N, C-alpha and C positions, 0 to 999 in steps of 0.2 A: 562525485561518486552517485550512479546512477542505476539502480537494480530494478528492470523491468520485469512484471509477470503478463505475458500477454494471452490471451484467449481470446480465440477466433477475430473480431472485427476491434475488440477494445483493449487500449492499453492500459495497463497499472503501472502507479510506481510506489516506493517505499519509502517513508521518511520516519525520521525519528522527530517524536515530539518529546522535547525537553521541559513538560510542565508538568503538574501533578498526574498527569497521565503516565510519563515516562515508559510510554510502548513506541514499538516502530510500527507503523500504521500502513497501510493501503490504503493507494486514493485511485481511483478512477479517472479514465479521458486522458489521460497525459502521459509523456515517455519521463517529464520529470517537472518539475516544483516550475511554478512560473512567477510565484514571487508573492501571490496572493494572502492574506492574514489571517485566512483560515478556511476551513473545509470539511467534507462531510467523509470517515471513514468508510472503507468497506462494510466495514461491522455496524455501520451508523452512527458513530459519535463525531460529533462535531467540536473539533480542534482547532485552537490556535496554532500558528504555521509561524517558524522563523528559521532563517539559515541555520542551518546543524551543526554544529562544530564535527572533528574527527572523535573526539572522547564520545559523545554524542552518538556517533554510527558503533562505537567499540563496545559502550556501555548499554546502552539502552535496549533492555529485549524487544523481540519481534510478537508484535500481537497475535495469542492465538486465534482468535475471532477470526482476524482477516484473513489470513495461514487458511485456516479453515475453510471458508467463507469462498477462497480463491480455487482451492483444492478442490471440494466438491463441486467449482464452478467449470474446472479444466477438466477433470473426470466425466463430467455429463455432456462435454461437447463431446471429448474421445466415445463415450458409448454412443452417441447420436450422430456420430462421425460427422462432425461439422469442423473439428478440427484435426490438424498436420501432423 
């Protein structure tokens, strides 16, 4: 399952992080997880990464900070006219 939020030239993907963080975070620069063991979220948190289960996708909530950052980025592009 891949959820992509694309702003102008950069793709983002969402991934549930089943650690103490327990949030579905957004990550920059790809359309899907590439197997790396850790990554920095859009909201600036460094987290361990592992293949999520179907239940992780269902149970782990979206990080409101990642969501807000991407919405603000998208809205800024719409205002400037660089996004379609």
